[in-house]
BATOR-932619 format. One record per residue: residue number from 1; x, y, z of N, C-alpha, C in turn. Coordinates in Angstrom, 1 decimal. Atoms other than C-alpha are relative to their C-alpha. Example, Ala and Ser with C-alpha at 12.3 -4.5 7.8 and 13.67 -1.06 7.14 Angstrom:
BEGIN
SITE resi   n_c1   n_c2   n_c3  ca_c1  ca_c2  ca_c3   c_c1   c_c2   c_c3
SITE    1    0.9   -1.2    0.0   12.3   -4.5    7.8    0.9    1.2    0.0
SITE    2   -0.9   -1.1    0.0   13.7   -1.1    7.1   -0.8    1.1    0.8
//
This chain:
BEGIN
SITE resi   n_c1   n_c2   n_c3  ca_c1  ca_c2  ca_c3   c_c1   c_c2   c_c3
SITE    1   -0.2    0.2    1.5   14.7  136.2  162.8   -0.5    1.2   -0.7
SITE    2    0.4   -1.2    0.7   14.6  139.1  160.4   -0.5   -0.4   -1.4
SITE    3    0.7    0.3    1.2   12.2  138.9  157.5   -0.2    1.3   -0.8
SITE    4    0.1   -1.3    0.8   12.1  141.4  154.6   -0.7   -0.2   -1.3
SITE    5    0.6   -0.1    1.3   10.0  142.2  151.6    0.8    1.0   -0.8
SITE    6   -0.8   -0.8    0.9   12.0  143.6  148.7   -0.6    0.1   -1.3
SITE    7    0.6   -0.3    1.3   10.7  145.2  145.5    1.0    0.9   -0.8
SITE    8   -0.6   -1.0    0.7   12.1  147.2  142.7   -1.0    1.2   -0.2
SITE    9    0.9   -1.2    0.1   10.6  150.6  141.7   -1.0   -0.2   -1.0
SITE   10    1.2    0.3    0.8    8.2  148.9  139.4   -1.2    0.0    1.0
SITE   11    1.0   -0.1   -1.0    6.2  148.9  142.7   -0.1    1.5    0.5
SITE   12    0.2   -1.4   -0.3    4.7  152.3  143.7    0.2    0.2    1.5
SITE   13    0.0   -0.1   -1.5    4.9  151.6  147.5    1.3    0.4    0.5
SITE   14   -1.2   -0.3   -0.9    7.4  153.2  149.9   -0.4   -0.2    1.4
SITE   15    0.3    0.3   -1.4    7.7  152.7  153.6   -0.4    1.3    0.7
SITE   16    0.4   -1.1   -0.9    5.9  154.9  156.1    0.9    0.0    1.2
SITE   17   -1.0    0.0   -1.1    8.6  155.9  158.6   -0.7    0.2    1.3
SITE   18    0.5   -0.2   -1.4    8.0  155.9  162.3   -0.1    1.4    0.3
SITE   19    0.2   -1.4   -0.4    6.6  159.2  163.5   -0.6    0.8   -1.1
SITE   20    0.5   -0.8    1.0    5.4  160.3  160.1   -1.5    0.2    0.2
SITE   21    1.4   -0.3   -0.2    2.0  162.0  160.2   -0.7    0.3   -1.3
SITE   22    0.6   -0.3    1.3    1.5  162.7  156.5   -1.0   -1.1   -0.4
SITE   23    1.0    0.9    0.5   -1.4  161.1  154.6    0.7   -1.2   -0.6
SITE   24   -0.6    1.2    0.6   -0.7  157.5  153.7   -0.3   -0.2   -1.5
SITE   25    0.2    0.1    1.4   -0.4  157.8  150.0    1.3   -0.6   -0.6
SITE   26   -1.2    0.7    0.5    2.0  155.3  148.4    0.8   -0.6    1.2
SITE   27   -0.8    0.4   -1.2    3.1  154.4  152.0   -0.5   -1.3    0.6
SITE   28    0.4    1.2   -0.7    3.1  151.0  153.6    0.5    0.0    1.4
SITE   29   -0.5   -0.1   -1.4    3.3  150.8  157.4    0.5   -1.4    0.3
SITE   30   -0.7    1.3   -0.3    5.8  148.1  158.4    0.5    0.1    1.5
SITE   31   -0.7    0.1   -1.3    6.8  147.1  162.0    1.4   -0.4   -0.2
SITE   32   -1.4    0.3    0.3   10.5  147.3  161.5    0.6   -1.0    1.0
SITE   33   -0.6    0.9   -0.9   11.1  145.2  164.6   -0.3   -1.4   -0.4
SITE   34    0.3    1.3    0.4    9.5  142.2  162.9    0.2   -0.2   -1.5
SITE   35    0.0    0.1    1.4    9.3  142.8  159.2    0.6    1.3   -0.6
SITE   36   -0.5   -1.2    0.6   11.3  145.2  157.0   -0.4    0.0   -1.5
SITE   37    0.4   -0.2    1.4   10.7  146.6  153.5    1.1    0.8   -0.7
SITE   38   -1.0   -0.7    0.7   13.2  147.7  150.9   -0.5    0.1   -1.5
SITE   39    0.4   -0.3    1.3   12.6  149.3  147.5    1.3    0.4   -0.8
SITE   40   -1.3   -0.2    0.7   15.5  149.0  145.0   -0.3    0.9   -1.3
SITE   41    0.4   -0.9    1.1   15.5  151.9  142.4    0.5   -0.5   -1.4
SITE   42   -0.4    0.1    1.4   15.5  151.4  138.6    0.3    1.4   -0.4
SITE   43   -0.5   -1.3    0.5   17.2  154.2  136.7   -0.6    0.3   -1.4
SITE   44    0.6   -0.4    1.3   15.7  156.1  133.8    0.9    1.1   -0.6
SITE   45   -0.8   -1.0    0.6   17.7  158.1  131.3   -0.7    0.7   -1.2
SITE   46    0.5   -0.8    1.1   16.5  160.9  129.1    1.2    0.6   -0.6
SITE   47   -1.3   -0.5    0.6   19.5  161.4  126.8    1.1   -0.3    1.0
SITE   48   -1.1    0.1   -1.0   22.5  162.1  129.1   -0.4    0.3    1.4
SITE   49    0.5   -0.3   -1.4   20.3  162.9  132.1   -0.6   -1.2    0.6
SITE   50    0.5    1.2   -0.6   19.7  160.1  134.5   -0.7    0.3    1.3
SITE   51    0.9   -0.2   -1.1   17.0  159.8  137.1    0.0   -1.3    0.8
SITE   52    0.1    1.2   -0.8   17.2  157.3  140.0   -1.4    0.0    0.6
SITE   53    1.4    0.0   -0.4   13.7  156.2  140.8   -0.1   -0.5    1.5
SITE   54    0.0    0.3   -1.4   14.2  156.3  144.6   -1.2    0.7    0.6
SITE   55    1.1   -0.7   -0.7   11.7  157.5  147.2    0.1    1.5    0.0
SITE   56   -0.2   -1.5    0.0   13.2  161.0  146.9   -0.2    0.6   -1.4
SITE   57    0.2   -0.5    1.4   12.5  161.3  143.1   -1.2    1.0    0.0
SITE   58    1.1   -1.0    0.2   10.4  164.4  142.3   -0.7   -0.5   -1.3
SITE   59    0.7    0.7    1.1    8.0  162.4  140.1   -0.7    1.1   -0.9
SITE   60    0.7   -1.0    0.8    6.1  165.5  139.0    1.0    0.7   -0.9
SITE   61   -1.0   -0.6    0.8    9.3  167.2  137.8    0.6   -0.9   -1.0
SITE   62   -0.5    1.0    1.0   10.5  164.0  136.1   -1.0   -0.1   -1.1
SITE   63    1.0    0.1    1.0    7.2  163.7  134.2    0.0    1.3   -0.9
SITE   64   -0.1   -1.2    0.8    7.5  167.3  133.1    1.2    0.0   -0.9
SITE   65   -1.2    0.2    0.8   11.1  166.7  131.9   -0.2   -1.0   -1.1
SITE   66    0.3    1.0    1.0    9.9  163.6  130.1   -0.8    0.5   -1.1
SITE   67    0.9   -0.6    1.0    7.2  165.4  128.3    0.7    0.9   -1.0
SITE   68   -0.7   -0.9    0.8    9.6  168.0  127.1    1.1   -0.6   -0.9
SITE   69   -1.1    0.7    0.6   12.3  165.5  126.0   -0.5   -0.7   -1.3
SITE   70    0.5    0.6    1.2   11.9  164.3  122.4    1.0   -1.1   -0.6
SITE   71   -0.9    1.0    0.4   14.9  162.0  122.1   -0.3   -1.4    0.5
SITE   72    0.1    1.4   -0.5   15.5  158.3  122.9    0.2    0.0    1.5
SITE   73   -0.1    0.1   -1.4   14.9  157.4  126.5    0.1   -1.5    0.3
SITE   74   -0.2    1.4   -0.4   15.9  154.2  128.3   -0.2   -0.2    1.5
SITE   75   -0.1    0.3   -1.4   15.6  152.5  131.7    1.0   -1.1    0.2
SITE   76   -1.0    1.1   -0.3   18.2  150.3  133.4   -0.3   -0.6    1.3
SITE   77    0.4    0.7   -1.2   17.7  147.7  136.0    1.0    0.1    1.1
SITE   78   -1.0   -0.1   -1.1   19.3  147.6  139.4    1.1   -1.0   -0.2
SITE   79   -1.1    0.9    0.0   22.7  146.0  139.6    0.0   -1.0    1.2
SITE   80   -0.1    1.0   -1.1   23.6  143.0  141.8    0.3    0.7    1.4
SITE   81   -0.3   -0.7   -1.2   25.1  145.4  144.4   -1.2    0.7    0.6
SITE   82    1.2   -0.6   -0.5   21.8  147.2  144.7   -0.9   -1.0    0.7
SITE   83    0.8    1.0   -0.6   20.0  144.0  145.4    0.7   -0.5    1.3
SITE   84   -0.7    0.5   -1.2   22.7  142.7  147.8   -0.1    1.0    1.2
SITE   85    0.2   -1.0   -1.1   22.4  146.0  149.8   -1.4   -0.2    0.6
SITE   86    1.4    0.1   -0.5   18.6  145.5  150.0   -0.1   -1.3    0.8
SITE   87    0.1    1.3   -0.7   19.1  141.8  151.2    0.7    0.0    1.3
SITE   88   -1.0    0.1   -1.1   21.8  142.6  153.8   -0.7    0.0    1.3
SITE   89    0.5    0.0   -1.4   21.0  141.6  157.3   -1.3   -0.8    0.2
SITE   90    1.3    0.7   -0.2   17.8  139.7  156.6    0.2   -1.5   -0.1
SITE   91   -0.1    1.4    0.0   17.3  136.0  157.2   -1.0   -0.7   -1.0
SITE   92    0.9    0.4    1.0   14.2  135.4  155.0   -0.4    1.2   -0.8
SITE   93    0.2   -1.2    0.9   13.7  137.6  152.0   -1.0   -0.4   -1.1
SITE   94    1.1    0.2    1.0   10.7  137.8  149.7    0.1    1.1   -1.0
SITE   95   -0.3   -1.0    1.1   11.4  139.6  146.4   -1.1    0.0   -1.1
SITE   96    1.0   -0.1    1.1    8.9  140.8  143.8    0.6    1.1   -1.0
SITE   97   -0.5   -0.9    1.0   10.1  142.4  140.5   -1.0    0.3   -1.0
SITE   98    0.8   -0.3    1.2    8.6  144.1  137.6    0.2   -1.1   -1.1
SITE   99   -0.1    1.0    1.0    7.9  141.9  134.6    1.3    0.0   -0.7
SITE  100   -1.2    0.2    0.8   11.0  140.5  132.9   -0.1    0.4   -1.4
SITE  101    0.2   -0.5    1.4    9.5  141.6  129.6    0.4    1.5   -0.2
SITE  102   -0.3   -1.5    0.0   10.1  145.3  130.5    1.4    0.3    0.6
SITE  103   -1.2   -0.3   -0.7   13.3  145.0  132.6    0.8   -1.2    0.3
SITE  104   -0.9    1.1   -0.5   16.3  142.8  133.5    0.0   -0.1    1.5
SITE  105    0.0    0.0   -1.4   15.4  143.4  137.1    0.0   -1.4    0.7
SITE  106    0.1    1.4   -0.6   14.4  139.8  137.8    1.3   -0.8   -0.1
SITE  107   -1.3    0.7    0.2   17.6  138.4  136.3    1.0    0.5    0.9
SITE  108   -1.0   -0.6   -0.9   19.7  140.8  138.3   -0.3   -0.5    1.5
SITE  109    0.3    0.4   -1.3   17.8  139.9  141.5    0.4   -1.5    0.2
SITE  110   -0.3    1.5   -0.1   18.2  136.1  140.8    1.6   -0.2    0.1
SITE  111   -1.5    0.1   -0.1   22.0  136.6  140.3    0.4    0.4    1.4
SITE  112   -0.3   -0.5   -1.4   22.1  138.5  143.6   -0.3   -1.0    1.0
SITE  113    0.5    1.1   -0.9   20.2  135.7  145.3    1.1   -1.0    0.1
SITE  114   -1.0    1.0    0.0   22.9  133.2  144.3    1.2    0.5    0.7
SITE  115   -1.2   -0.6   -0.7   25.7  135.5  145.5   -0.2    0.0    1.5
SITE  116    0.4   -0.2   -1.4   23.9  136.2  148.8    0.0   -1.4    0.7
SITE  117    0.1    1.3   -0.7   23.3  132.5  149.5    1.3   -0.7    0.0
SITE  118   -1.4    0.5    0.0   26.9  131.6  148.6    0.7    0.5    1.3
SITE  119   -0.6   -0.6   -1.2   27.9  133.9  151.4   -0.7   -0.3    1.3
SITE  120    0.8    0.3   -1.2   25.1  133.0  153.8   -1.0   -1.1   -0.3
SITE  121    0.8    1.2    0.4   23.9  129.5  153.1   -1.2   -0.3    0.9
SITE  122    1.2    0.3   -0.9   21.5  129.5  156.1   -1.2    0.9   -0.3
SITE  123    1.1   -0.9    0.3   19.4  132.3  154.6   -0.9   -0.6   -1.0
SITE  124    1.0    0.5    0.9   16.3  131.9  152.5   -0.5    1.2   -0.9
SITE  125    0.5   -1.1    0.9   15.2  133.9  149.4   -1.0   -0.6   -1.0
SITE  126    0.9    0.4    1.0   12.2  133.6  147.2   -0.2    1.3   -0.9
SITE  127    0.2   -1.1    1.0   11.9  135.8  144.0   -1.2   -0.3   -0.9
SITE  128    1.1    0.1    1.0    8.7  136.3  142.0    0.2    1.0   -1.1
SITE  129    0.2   -0.9    1.1    8.7  137.8  138.5   -1.5    0.2   -0.1
SITE  130    1.4   -0.3   -0.1    5.4  139.5  138.9   -0.8   -0.2   -1.4
SITE  131    0.6    0.0    1.3    4.8  139.3  135.1   -0.9    1.2   -0.2
SITE  132    0.8   -1.2    0.0    3.3  142.7  135.7    0.8    1.2    0.5
SITE  133   -0.7   -1.2   -0.5    4.0  146.1  137.3   -1.0    0.7    0.9
SITE  134    0.8   -0.9   -0.7    2.7  148.8  139.6   -1.0   -0.6    1.0
SITE  135    0.9    0.4   -1.1   -0.5  148.0  141.6   -0.2   -1.5    0.2
SITE  136    0.0    1.4   -0.2   -0.4  144.3  141.0    1.1   -0.5    0.9
SITE  137   -1.1    0.3   -0.9    3.0  144.2  142.7   -0.4    0.5    1.4
SITE  138    0.4   -0.5   -1.3    1.6  146.3  145.5   -1.0   -0.9    0.7
SITE  139    0.9    1.0   -0.6   -1.2  143.8  146.1    0.8   -1.1    0.6
SITE  140   -0.8    1.1   -0.5    1.4  141.1  146.5    0.8    0.5    1.3
SITE  141   -0.7   -0.5   -1.2    3.3  143.3  149.0   -0.9    0.0    1.2
SITE  142    1.0    0.0   -1.1    0.2  143.8  151.2   -0.3   -1.4    0.4
SITE  143    0.4    1.4   -0.3   -0.6  140.1  151.0    1.2   -0.7    0.8
SITE  144   -1.2    0.5   -0.7    3.0  139.1  152.0    0.1    0.5    1.4
SITE  145   -0.1   -0.6   -1.4    2.9  141.5  154.9   -1.0   -0.7    0.9
SITE  146    1.0    0.7   -0.8   -0.3  139.9  156.1    0.5   -1.4    0.4
SITE  147   -0.5    1.3   -0.3    1.2  136.4  155.9    1.2    0.0    1.0
SITE  148   -1.1    0.0   -0.9    4.4  137.4  157.7   -0.4    0.4    1.4
SITE  149    0.5   -0.4   -1.4    2.5  139.1  160.5   -0.7   -1.1    0.7
SITE  150    0.6    1.2   -0.7    0.7  135.8  161.1    1.1   -1.0    0.5
SITE  151   -1.1    0.9   -0.5    4.1  134.2  161.7    0.1   -1.3   -0.7
SITE  152   -0.1    1.3    0.8    3.8  131.6  159.0    1.4   -0.3   -0.4
SITE  153   -1.4    0.4    0.4    6.9  129.6  158.0    0.2    0.4   -1.4
SITE  154   -0.5   -0.4    1.3    8.9  130.4  154.9   -0.7   -0.7   -1.2
SITE  155    0.6    0.7    1.1    7.5  127.6  152.7   -1.5    0.3   -0.1
SITE  156    1.4   -0.3    0.1    3.9  128.3  153.6   -0.3    1.4   -0.6
SITE  157    0.1   -1.4    0.5    4.3  132.0  152.9    0.2    0.0   -1.5
SITE  158   -0.3    0.0    1.4    5.8  131.2  149.5   -1.2   -0.7   -0.8
SITE  159    1.1    0.7    0.7    3.0  128.7  148.6   -1.2    0.8   -0.1
SITE  160    1.2   -0.8    0.0    0.2  131.0  149.6    0.2    1.2   -0.9
SITE  161   -0.2   -1.1    0.9    1.8  133.9  147.8    0.0   -0.4   -1.5
SITE  162    0.2    0.5    1.4    2.1  131.8  144.6   -1.4    0.0   -0.4
SITE  163    1.5    0.1    0.3   -1.6  131.1  144.8   -0.6    1.4   -0.1
SITE  164    0.6   -1.3    0.0   -2.4  134.7  145.5    0.3    0.8   -1.3
SITE  165   -0.4   -0.7    1.2   -0.4  136.1  142.6   -0.8   -0.5   -1.2
SITE  166    0.9    0.5    1.1   -2.4  133.8  140.3   -1.4    0.5    0.0
SITE  167    1.3   -0.5   -0.2   -5.5  135.4  141.6   -0.1    1.5   -0.2
SITE  168    0.0   -1.5    0.2   -4.5  139.0  140.7    0.2    0.3   -1.5
SITE  169   -0.1   -0.4    1.4   -4.6  140.9  137.4    0.3    1.5    0.0
SITE  170   -0.3   -1.4    0.3   -3.6  144.2  135.9   -0.7    0.4   -1.3
SITE  171    0.5   -0.6    1.2   -5.6  146.3  133.5    0.3    1.5    0.1
SITE  172   -0.4   -1.4    0.0   -5.0  149.9  132.4   -0.5    0.7   -1.2
SITE  173    0.1   -0.8    1.2   -5.6  152.7  130.0    1.1    1.1    0.0
SITE  174   -1.1   -0.9    0.3   -3.0  155.0  128.5   -0.4    1.1   -0.9
SITE  175    0.3   -1.1    0.9   -3.2  158.4  126.9    1.1    0.1   -1.1
SITE  176   -1.1   -0.1    0.9    0.2  158.1  125.2    0.8   -1.3    0.1
SITE  177   -0.9    1.1    0.0    2.5  155.3  124.1    1.4    0.4   -0.6
SITE  178   -1.3   -0.5    0.6    5.5  157.5  123.1    1.2   -0.8    0.5
SITE  179   -1.1    0.7   -0.5    7.9  155.7  125.4    0.1   -1.4   -0.4
SITE  180    0.0    1.3    0.6    6.9  152.3  124.2    0.6    0.1   -1.4
SITE  181   -0.6   -0.2    1.3    7.7  153.6  120.7    1.5    0.3    0.0
SITE  182   -1.4   -0.3   -0.2   11.0  155.1  121.8    0.9   -1.2    0.4
SITE  183   -0.7    1.2   -0.4   12.0  151.8  123.3   -0.1   -1.2   -1.0
SITE  184    0.1    1.0    1.0   11.1  149.9  120.2   -1.0   -1.1    0.3
SITE  185    1.0    1.0   -0.3    8.2  148.0  121.8   -1.3    0.1   -0.8
SITE  186    1.2   -0.2    0.8    5.5  149.4  119.6    0.5    0.8   -1.3
SITE  187   -0.5   -0.6    1.3    6.0  150.5  115.9   -0.3    1.5    0.0
SITE  188    0.2   -1.4    0.1    6.4  154.2  115.2   -1.3    0.4   -0.7
SITE  189    1.2   -0.2    0.7    3.5  154.0  112.8   -1.2   -0.1    0.9
SITE  190    1.2    0.2   -0.9    1.1  152.7  115.4    0.0    1.1    1.1
SITE  191   -0.1   -1.1   -1.0    2.4  155.3  117.9   -0.5    1.3   -0.6
SITE  192    0.5   -1.2    0.7    1.8  158.1  115.4   -1.5    0.0   -0.2
SITE  193    1.4    0.1    0.3   -1.6  156.9  114.5   -0.8    0.2    1.3
SITE  194    0.7   -0.2   -1.3   -2.6  156.8  118.2   -0.1    1.4    0.4
SITE  195    0.0   -1.4   -0.3   -1.6  160.4  118.7   -0.9    0.8   -0.9
SITE  196    0.7   -0.8    1.0   -3.1  161.8  115.5   -1.5   -0.2    0.1
SITE  197    1.4    0.4    0.0   -6.4  160.0  115.9   -0.7    0.2    1.4
SITE  198    0.5   -0.2   -1.3   -6.9  160.9  119.6   -0.5   -1.4    0.6
SITE  199    0.3    1.3   -0.5   -6.9  157.2  120.4    0.7   -0.3    1.3
SITE  200   -0.6    0.4   -1.2   -6.3  155.9  123.9    0.0   -1.6    0.1
SITE  201   -0.2    1.4    0.0   -5.1  152.4  124.7   -0.6   -0.6    1.3
SITE  202    0.4    0.8   -1.1   -7.0  150.0  126.9    0.7   -1.3    0.0
SITE  203   -0.8    1.2    0.1   -5.0  147.0  127.9    0.1   -0.8    1.3
SITE  204   -0.1    0.8   -1.1   -4.0  144.3  130.3    1.4   -0.6    0.0
SITE  205   -1.2    0.8   -0.1   -0.9  142.4  131.6   -0.3   -1.4   -0.3
SITE  206    0.2    1.4    0.4   -0.7  139.0  129.9    1.3   -0.6   -0.4
SITE  207   -1.2    0.8    0.2    2.1  136.5  130.0    1.2    0.9    0.0
SITE  208   -1.2   -0.8   -0.2    4.5  139.2  131.2    0.0    1.2   -0.9
SITE  209    0.0   -1.1    0.9    3.6  141.7  128.5   -1.2    0.9    0.2
SITE  210    1.1   -0.9   -0.1    1.4  144.8  128.5   -0.7    0.0   -1.4
SITE  211    0.7    0.2    1.2   -1.1  143.9  125.8   -1.1    1.0   -0.2
SITE  212    1.2   -0.9    0.3   -3.4  146.5  124.1   -1.2   -1.0   -0.3
SITE  213    1.2    0.7    0.2   -7.0  145.2  124.2   -0.8    0.6   -1.1
SITE  214    0.7   -0.8    1.0   -8.6  147.9  122.2    0.4    1.5    0.0
SITE  215   -0.3   -1.4    0.1   -8.2  151.5  121.1   -1.3    0.7    0.2
SITE  216    1.2   -0.7   -0.3  -10.7  154.0  122.4    0.2    1.5   -0.5
SITE  217   -0.1   -1.4    0.4  -11.4  157.4  120.8   -0.5    0.9    1.1
SITE  218    0.5   -1.0   -1.1  -11.6  160.3  123.3    0.2   -0.7    1.3
SITE  219   -0.2    0.6   -1.3  -11.3  159.9  127.0   -1.2    0.0    0.9
SITE  220    1.1   -0.2   -0.8  -14.8  160.4  128.2   -0.5   -1.3    0.7
SITE  221    0.5    1.3   -0.6  -15.7  156.7  128.8    1.1   -0.9    0.4
SITE  222   -1.1    0.9   -0.3  -12.3  155.3  129.7   -0.2   -0.7    1.3
SITE  223    0.1    0.7   -1.4  -13.1  154.7  133.4   -1.0   -1.1   -0.1
SITE  224    1.0    1.1    0.1  -16.2  152.7  132.5    0.5   -1.2   -0.8
SITE  225   -0.6    1.1    0.8  -14.3  150.7  129.8    1.0   -0.7    0.8
SITE  226   -1.0    0.7   -0.8  -11.5  150.0  132.2   -0.7   -0.9    1.0
SITE  227    0.7    0.8   -1.0  -14.0  148.7  134.8   -0.6   -1.2   -0.7
SITE  228    0.6    1.2    0.8  -15.7  146.5  132.1    1.1   -1.0   -0.3
SITE  229   -1.2    0.9    0.3  -12.2  145.1  131.2    0.3   -0.8    1.3
SITE  230   -0.2    0.7   -1.3  -11.7  144.3  134.9   -1.0   -1.2    0.2
SITE  231    1.0    1.0   -0.2  -15.0  142.4  135.0    0.2   -1.2   -1.0
SITE  232   -0.3    1.0    0.9  -14.1  140.5  131.8    1.1   -0.9    0.4
SITE  233   -1.1    0.7   -0.5  -10.9  139.4  133.5   -0.3   -0.8    1.3
SITE  234    0.4    0.8   -1.1  -12.9  138.0  136.4   -0.2    0.8    1.3
SITE  235    0.2   -0.8   -1.2  -13.3  140.9  138.9   -1.4   -0.2    0.6
SITE  236    1.3    0.2   -0.6  -16.1  140.2  141.4   -0.1    0.7    1.4
SITE  237    0.1   -0.7   -1.3  -15.6  142.7  144.2    1.2   -0.1    0.9
SITE  238   -1.2    0.1   -0.9  -12.1  141.9  145.5    0.7    1.3    0.2
SITE  239   -0.8   -1.2   -0.3   -9.4  144.3  146.6    0.5    0.6   -1.3
SITE  240   -0.5   -0.8    1.2   -8.3  147.0  144.1    1.0    1.0    0.4
SITE  241   -0.9   -1.1   -0.1   -5.3  149.3  143.9    0.0    0.7   -1.3
SITE  242    0.0   -0.8    1.2   -5.6  152.1  141.4    1.1    1.0    0.1
SITE  243   -1.1   -1.0    0.1   -2.5  154.1  140.4   -0.2    0.9   -1.2
SITE  244    0.2   -0.9    1.1   -2.4  157.1  138.2    1.2    0.9   -0.2
SITE  245   -1.1   -0.9    0.3    0.1  159.4  136.5   -0.7    1.4   -0.1
SITE  246    0.6   -1.3   -0.1   -1.4  162.8  137.7   -1.3    0.0   -0.8
SITE  247    1.3    0.1    0.6   -4.9  161.8  136.7   -1.0   -0.6    1.1
SITE  248    0.8    0.5   -1.1   -6.7  161.4  140.0   -1.5    0.0   -0.3
SITE  249    1.4   -0.2    0.4  -10.0  162.5  138.5   -0.5   -1.3   -0.6
SITE  250    0.5    1.2    0.7  -10.3  159.4  136.2    0.2   -1.2    0.9
SITE  251   -0.2    1.1   -0.9   -8.8  157.1  138.8   -1.2   -0.1    1.0
SITE  252    1.2   -0.1   -0.9  -11.7  158.3  141.1   -1.2   -0.5   -0.7
SITE  253    1.2    0.5    0.8  -14.2  157.6  138.3    0.0   -1.5   -0.1
SITE  254   -0.1    1.5    0.0  -12.9  154.0  138.0   -0.5   -0.5    1.4
SITE  255    0.5    0.4   -1.3  -13.4  153.7  141.8   -1.5    0.1    0.2
SITE  256    1.4   -0.1   -0.1  -16.9  155.0  141.6   -0.8   -1.0   -0.8
SITE  257    0.6    1.1    0.8  -17.7  152.5  138.8    0.0   -1.3    0.8
SITE  258   -0.1    1.2   -0.8  -16.5  149.7  141.1   -1.0    0.0    1.2
SITE  259    0.9   -0.1   -1.2  -18.4  150.9  144.2   -1.4    0.0   -0.3
SITE  260    1.4    0.1    0.4  -21.6  151.3  142.3   -0.6   -1.4   -0.1
SITE  261    0.4    1.4    0.1  -21.7  147.6  141.8    0.4   -0.8    1.3
SITE  262   -0.5    0.7   -1.2  -19.6  146.4  144.8    0.3    1.0    1.1
SITE  263   -0.2   -1.1   -1.0  -20.1  149.0  147.6    0.9   -0.3    1.1
SITE  264   -0.9    0.4   -1.1  -18.0  147.0  150.1    1.5   -0.3   -0.5
SITE  265   -1.4    0.3    0.5  -14.9  146.7  147.8    1.0    0.9    0.7
SITE  266   -1.1   -0.7   -0.6  -11.6  147.7  149.4    0.8    0.6   -1.2
SITE  267   -0.7   -0.7    1.2  -10.0  150.3  147.0    1.0    1.0    0.6
SITE  268   -1.0   -1.0   -0.4   -6.8  152.3  147.4    0.4    0.7   -1.3
SITE  269   -0.5   -0.8    1.1   -5.8  155.1  145.1    1.4    0.6    0.3
SITE  270   -1.3   -0.6   -0.3   -2.2  156.4  144.8    0.7    0.4   -1.3
SITE  271   -0.8   -0.4    1.1    0.2  158.1  142.5    1.1   -1.0   -0.4
SITE  272   -0.9    1.0    0.6    2.8  156.2  140.4    1.4    0.3    0.4
SITE  273   -1.4   -0.2   -0.1    6.5  155.7  140.9    0.5    0.6   -1.3
SITE  274   -0.6   -0.6    1.2    8.9  157.3  138.4   -0.1   -1.0   -1.2
SITE  275    0.0    1.0    1.1    9.2  154.0  136.4   -1.4   -0.2   -0.6
SITE  276    1.3    0.2    0.6    5.5  153.4  136.1   -0.5    1.3   -0.7
SITE  277    0.4   -1.2    0.7    5.0  157.1  135.2    0.7    0.0   -1.4
SITE  278   -0.8    0.0    1.3    7.7  156.6  132.5   -0.7   -0.8   -1.0
SITE  279    0.7    0.8    1.0    5.8  153.8  130.8   -1.5    0.4   -0.2
SITE  280    1.5   -0.4    0.1    2.2  155.0  131.6   -0.1    1.3   -0.7
SITE  281    0.0   -1.4    0.4    3.0  158.6  130.8   -1.2    0.8    0.6
SITE  282    1.0   -0.8   -0.7    0.8  161.5  132.0   -1.5   -0.4   -0.4
SITE  283    1.4    0.3    0.3   -2.9  160.6  132.3   -0.3   -1.5    0.2
SITE  284    0.3    1.4    0.0   -2.4  156.8  132.5   -0.5   -0.4    1.4
SITE  285    0.6    0.6   -1.2   -4.4  154.8  135.1    0.2   -1.5   -0.1
SITE  286   -0.2    1.5   -0.1   -3.5  151.2  136.2   -0.8   -0.5    1.1
SITE  287    0.8    0.6   -1.0   -5.7  148.9  138.1    0.5   -1.4    0.3
SITE  288   -0.3    1.4   -0.5   -4.4  145.9  140.1   -1.1   -0.5    0.8
SITE  289    1.2    0.5   -0.7   -7.1  143.7  141.4    0.0   -1.5    0.2
SITE  290    0.2    1.4   -0.3   -8.1  140.4  142.9   -1.2   -0.5   -0.9
SITE  291    1.1    0.5    0.8  -10.3  138.1  140.8   -0.6   -1.2    0.8
SITE  292    0.6    1.2   -0.7  -12.7  135.3  141.8   -0.6    0.3    1.3
//
């Protein structure tokens, strides 16, 4: 039986190919003989220039282009054919998408599920709208991988993954909200004020939306404030994934804050996918973590 974990590029993880010797950054090691992994790209448009957020995307070059571009930018979710290609050949499929509040990816995946099951009624598919993005999705991927490696049945995997997702959170800080403004998700006045006053946004994922919690002037204490926000949300030393948009220094500062109180905490740092970089923009740091 072939089992597969499928995500969209709201997840930063890509697969570590057999024989690769490079450092495991953004890479998940999957035994393809038992479990496979697929990442379906979301597309981002800066005017008439489109970027496919595949594993081959030059994220650094994309961020540079994004900073230089002053017009309206958009993202577009994977189409049904993209999802069907990712499902192809698998018997049990476990899908996690970026929050439906930022993308139509979940709806597209759900449509594709119906099409796939009409053609292959014996197959099984479970789809989660993560209500989040980035490192919180990556936590789910790692957990699903552990469950599948234990050989648990489909229903048990789904039930335990439901429970696990409820025990994870996402908190973040952003240096810019330009793309939220360009997408109409935050008012132009609020966006302008943030830039002019050197304010940074501290926030969390809540009910599928990325909610600002407070505005912070200057960047010196952001790592400490992000860690305090994590504790307010119930963090007590569980696993953490920190992602950053070319801001490893402050991601490391967050890690050090965590380890100062919880020296045995399991923490992984990694760069962001193109889509997460698009919304977080340069300097942004996201923390996905277990609570309780």
